[in-house]
Phi, psi and omega in degrees: 000133181280169183301321181298315179295321180294318178294319177300312180298320178296317178300318180294333177293344180263005177257102181296143181214148176298146178260133184229152165258122177256122187236160177209162172204150181160204183304329180272004176095171181276136181201165178196162180210159174272135182212147173241352181273070181225136174206161178282142175254308184203160175255001179227089355281156181299120186218138176246159173247129180231123181258132181226130176298133183292343177270353178292138182298343179277335189310305185294331178290317176300313182300312183288321181288332176072015179210157178202160174233129175264111180257109182281129187265154175259168179305326181290354182262013184304316179297322178294318177299319179294317179299318181285344178272344184278163180265006182300162183263003181297157179281099182298333183283352177287341179272135178070184183248142183233145175229183177228149176243232188290316188270342184094358176290147181297133180243123179288117183302326184266011179297151175299316173204149177232133178246109182269119192228155166253140179281121184254345179201151179226144176216132178266127176226112181058235184276355188239157167255139174256118178260125173267116190241114179277128184285123178264331179205146177234134178238116178275133177283169184280339186236084184278356187271027181217145180214163173236127184238144174259119181209135179056040176061030178214156173281144176222117175284142178235142172233145181287140174265146175290141179298142177286142178279140181261000000 
């Protein structure tokens, strides 16, 4: 890796990002991964951008299944995020409870919010594919005042503070 790439990677470690489980199911099977490269594009139609390394074992399954769910994690989900980030062969879906919405992709019942999407466009840029995912269904969790963030190469749980009275 050259100096420019190393400096870029160090800089990106200083950009805090929400931690998500991105899941899929279909002809290529059920699969999921931990990801922070997710962002909103537009609300008309509601669309997300999800970046996946093309060498990641999940990549081809997302591409072939044509659907995904972005499950936004809370601080209490750190162990689940670690399990989905590991290369182990255990059934990650045996942990916690899962349901399905419009596309059939696995939806984490305890997620802060889940965006169930169909992939409407793909673009390859360098080592990654950018999936443009149109939201078919959104499920709001019961406890929105908690988040899990990836910053400085570590997980950090966040909780909302009540506004101070003036």
